[in-house]
DSSP file (Angstrom, degrees, kcal/mol; ACC not computed):
  #  RESIDUE AA STRUCTURE BP1 BP2  ACC     N-H-->O    O-->H-N    N-H-->O    O-->H-N    TCO  KAPPA ALPHA  PHI   PSI    X-CA   Y-CA   Z-CA
    1    1 A M              0   0    0      0, 0.0     2,-0.5     0, 0.0    11,-0.2   0.000 360.0 360.0 360.0 134.3  -59.2   82.4  -21.7
    2    2 A V  E     -A   11   0A   0      9,-3.3     8,-3.3    19,-0.1     9,-1.1  -0.949 360.0-173.7-106.9 126.7  -56.0   83.5  -20.1
    3    3 A V  E     -A    9   0A   0     -2,-0.5     6,-0.2     6,-0.3     5,-0.1  -0.971  18.0-133.0-117.4 128.8  -54.6   81.1  -17.5
    4    4 A D    >   -     0   0    0      4,-2.6     3,-2.3    -2,-0.4    20,-0.0  -0.256  37.4 -95.0 -74.1 170.6  -51.5   81.8  -15.3
    5    5 A P  T 3  S+     0   0    0      0, 0.0    -1,-0.1     0, 0.0    24,-0.0   0.741 125.6  55.3 -62.2 -20.0  -48.7   79.2  -14.9
    6    6 A L  T 3  S-     0   0    0      2,-0.1    -2,-0.0    29,-0.0    23,-0.0   0.419 123.1-102.3 -93.0   5.3  -50.3   77.9  -11.8
    7    7 A G  S <  S+     0   0    0     -3,-2.3     2,-0.5     1,-0.3     0, 0.0   0.406  72.7 141.9 100.2  -5.9  -53.6   77.2  -13.5
    8    8 A T        -     0   0    0      1,-0.1    -4,-2.6    -5,-0.1     2,-0.3  -0.599  53.6-127.7 -78.8 121.3  -55.6   80.2  -12.2
    9    9 A V  E     +A    3   0A   0     -2,-0.5    -6,-0.3    -6,-0.2     3,-0.1  -0.493  29.1 179.8 -63.3 123.9  -58.0   81.7  -14.9
   10   10 A R  E     -     0   0A   0     -8,-3.3     2,-0.3     1,-0.4    -7,-0.2   0.829  63.4 -10.1-104.4 -31.8  -57.1   85.5  -15.0
   11   11 A D  E     -A    2   0A   0     -9,-1.1    -9,-3.3     9,-0.0    -1,-0.4  -0.977  60.5-172.2-160.2 155.2  -59.6   86.6  -17.7
   12   12 A R        -     0   0    0     -2,-0.3     2,-0.2   -11,-0.2    -9,-0.0  -0.982  25.8-114.9-149.5 159.1  -62.0   85.1  -20.3
   13   13 A L        -     0   0    0     -2,-0.3     5,-0.1     1,-0.2     7,-0.0  -0.550  36.8-113.1 -90.6 161.9  -64.1   86.2  -23.1
   14   14 A G        -     0   0    0     -2,-0.2    -1,-0.2     1,-0.1     4,-0.1   0.326  55.0 -65.5 -74.9-146.8  -67.9   85.9  -22.9
   15   15 A D  S    S+     0   0    0      2,-0.1    -1,-0.1     0, 0.0    -2,-0.0   0.454 112.9  86.7 -88.2   1.8  -70.0   83.5  -25.0
   16   16 A R  S    S-     0   0    0      1,-0.1    -2,-0.1     0, 0.0     2,-0.0  -0.765  88.1-106.5-104.2 150.6  -69.0   85.6  -28.2
   17   17 A P        +     0   0    0      0, 0.0     2,-0.3     0, 0.0    -3,-0.1  -0.366  60.4 133.1 -68.1 154.1  -66.0   85.1  -30.3
   18   18 A G        -     0   0    0     -4,-0.1     2,-0.4    -5,-0.1    -5,-0.1  -0.946  53.5 -84.9-178.1-170.4  -63.4   87.9  -29.7
   19   19 A L        -     0   0    0     -2,-0.3     2,-0.4     2,-0.0     0, 0.0  -0.973  32.1-169.7-120.9 126.4  -59.8   88.7  -29.1
   20   20 A L        -     0   0    0     -2,-0.4     2,-0.3   -19,-0.1    -7,-0.1  -0.992   5.2-161.0-121.3 128.6  -58.1   88.6  -25.6
   21   21 A W        +     0   0    0     -2,-0.4     2,-0.3   -19,-0.0   -19,-0.1  -0.832   9.4 178.7-106.1 144.1  -54.6   90.0  -24.8
   22   22 A A        -     0   0    0     -2,-0.3     2,-0.6     2,-0.0    -2,-0.0  -0.996  22.2-141.8-140.0 145.8  -52.4   89.2  -21.9
   23   23 A I        -     0   0    0     -2,-0.3     2,-0.2     2,-0.0    -2,-0.0  -0.929  25.2-133.0-108.9 124.3  -48.9   90.3  -20.9
   24   24 A A        -     0   0    0     -2,-0.6     2,-0.6     1,-0.0     3,-0.1  -0.595  12.2-139.5 -77.7 139.8  -46.8   87.5  -19.2
   25   25 A D     >  -     0   0    0     -2,-0.2     4,-1.6     1,-0.1     3,-0.2  -0.915   4.3-154.9 -99.1 115.2  -45.0   88.5  -16.1
   26   26 A R  H  > S+     0   0    0     -2,-0.6     4,-2.3     1,-0.2    -1,-0.1   0.867  92.9  53.4 -59.7 -39.6  -41.5   87.0  -16.0
   27   27 A E  H  > S+     0   0    0      1,-0.2     4,-2.5     2,-0.2    -1,-0.2   0.862 108.6  50.1 -62.1 -38.9  -41.3   87.1  -12.1
   28   28 A E  H  > S+     0   0    0     -3,-0.2     4,-1.6     2,-0.2    -1,-0.2   0.819 110.4  49.0 -77.5 -27.8  -44.6   85.2  -11.8
   29   29 A L  H  X S+     0   0    0     -4,-1.6     4,-1.8     2,-0.2    -2,-0.2   0.902 111.2  50.5 -68.2 -46.1  -43.3   82.6  -14.3
   30   30 A A  H  X S+     0   0    0     -4,-2.3     4,-1.7     2,-0.2    -2,-0.2   0.919 110.1  49.7 -55.2 -53.4  -40.1   82.2  -12.3
   31   31 A E  H  X S+     0   0    0     -4,-2.5     4,-2.7     1,-0.2    -1,-0.2   0.874 110.8  51.0 -55.9 -44.3  -42.1   81.8   -9.0
   32   32 A A  H  X S+     0   0    0     -4,-1.6     4,-2.0     1,-0.2    -1,-0.2   0.862 108.8  50.8 -64.6 -37.6  -44.3   79.2  -10.7
   33   33 A R  H  < S+     0   0    0     -4,-1.8    -1,-0.2     2,-0.2    -2,-0.2   0.785 110.5  48.9 -71.4 -31.5  -41.3   77.4  -11.8
   34   34 A R  H  < S+     0   0    0     -4,-1.7    -2,-0.2     1,-0.1    -1,-0.2   0.851 113.4  47.1 -67.5 -42.4  -39.8   77.4   -8.2
   35   35 A A  H  < S+     0   0    0     -4,-2.7    -2,-0.2     1,-0.3    -3,-0.2   0.852 124.3  31.0 -69.9 -35.2  -43.0   76.2   -6.7
   36   36 A L     <  -     0   0    0     -4,-2.0     2,-2.4    -5,-0.2     3,-0.3  -0.688  67.4-179.7-122.1  75.7  -43.4   73.4   -9.3
   37   37 A P     >  +     0   0    0      0, 0.0     4,-1.3     0, 0.0     5,-0.1  -0.259  26.2 144.6 -77.9  54.6  -40.1   72.2  -10.4
   38   38 A V  T  4 S+     0   0    0     -2,-2.4     3,-0.2     1,-0.2     4,-0.1   0.825  70.4  50.6 -73.1 -26.2  -41.4   69.7  -12.8
   39   39 A L  T >4 S+     0   0    0     -3,-0.3     3,-1.1     1,-0.2    -1,-0.2   0.870 109.4  53.4 -71.2 -34.9  -38.5   70.1  -15.4
   40   40 A A  T 34 S+     0   0    0      1,-0.2    -1,-0.2    -4,-0.1    -2,-0.2   0.795 109.1  49.9 -67.4 -26.6  -35.9   69.7  -12.5
   41   41 A N  T 3< S+     0   0    0     -4,-1.3    -1,-0.2    -3,-0.2    -2,-0.2   0.279  79.9 128.7 -96.9   5.7  -37.6   66.4  -11.5
   42   42 A R    <   -     0   0    0     -3,-1.1    -3,-0.1    -5,-0.1     3,-0.0  -0.453  41.2-166.1 -64.8 135.1  -37.6   65.0  -15.0
   43   43 A R        +     0   0    0     -2,-0.2     2,-0.3     1,-0.1    -1,-0.1   0.745  65.0  52.0 -92.8 -28.5  -36.0   61.5  -15.0
   44   44 A F  S    S-     0   0    0      3,-0.0     2,-0.3     0, 0.0    -1,-0.1  -0.869  79.8-118.4-117.1 148.9  -35.5   61.0  -18.8
   45   45 A R        -     0   0    0     -2,-0.3     2,-0.6     1,-0.0    -2,-0.0  -0.588  31.5-119.5 -71.7 135.6  -33.9   63.0  -21.4
   46   46 A V        -     0   0    0     -2,-0.3    -1,-0.0     2,-0.0     0, 0.0  -0.752  27.0-168.9 -83.6 121.9  -36.1   64.2  -24.2
   47   47 A D    >   -     0   0    0     -2,-0.6     3,-1.4     1,-0.1    -2,-0.0  -0.948   8.8-165.0-111.3 103.3  -34.9   62.9  -27.5
   48   48 A P  T 3  S+     0   0    0      0, 0.0    -1,-0.1     0, 0.0    -2,-0.0   0.714  85.7  65.8 -66.1 -20.6  -36.7   64.6  -30.5
   49   49 A S  T 3  S+     0   0    0      2,-0.0     2,-0.5     0, 0.0     0, 0.0   0.528  78.3  97.6 -82.3   2.3  -35.6   61.9  -32.9
   50   50 A I    <   -     0   0    0     -3,-1.4    -3,-0.0     0, 0.0     0, 0.0  -0.765  59.4-166.6 -84.0 120.4  -37.7   59.2  -31.1
   51   51 A R        -     0   0    0     -2,-0.5     2,-0.2     1,-0.1    -2,-0.0  -0.696  26.3-101.1-105.2 156.4  -41.0   58.7  -33.0
   52   52 A P        -     0   0    0      0, 0.0     2,-0.2     0, 0.0    -1,-0.1  -0.512  45.7 -96.4 -79.1 155.2  -43.9   56.8  -31.7
   53   53 A L        -     0   0    0     -2,-0.2     2,-0.2     1,-0.1     0, 0.0  -0.452  37.5-115.8 -71.8 141.3  -44.5   53.3  -33.0
   54   54 A K        -     0   0    0     -2,-0.2     2,-0.2     1,-0.1    -1,-0.1  -0.478  31.4-115.8 -70.2 136.4  -47.0   52.8  -35.9
   55   55 A E        -     0   0    0     -2,-0.2     2,-0.4     2,-0.0    -1,-0.1  -0.555  24.7-149.6 -71.5 139.2  -50.1   50.8  -35.1
   56   56 A T              0   0    0     -2,-0.2    -1,-0.0     1,-0.1     0, 0.0  -0.893 360.0 360.0-106.5 141.5  -50.4   47.6  -36.9
   57   57 A A              0   0    0     -2,-0.4    -1,-0.1     0, 0.0    -2,-0.0   0.504 360.0 360.0 -93.7 360.0  -53.9   46.2  -37.7
């Protein structure tokens, strides 16, 4: 399945396995980022060194 940045399904394979190609449009991606500025609204800095707590039994 090929889905655009706004969640619209653009193409999909049928019920059989196969290969589906798509070319990303940079302007469409930029427009989606302008319409849904989730990264600009992020409140916390992402720190890759932080690891989830291990569950204890």
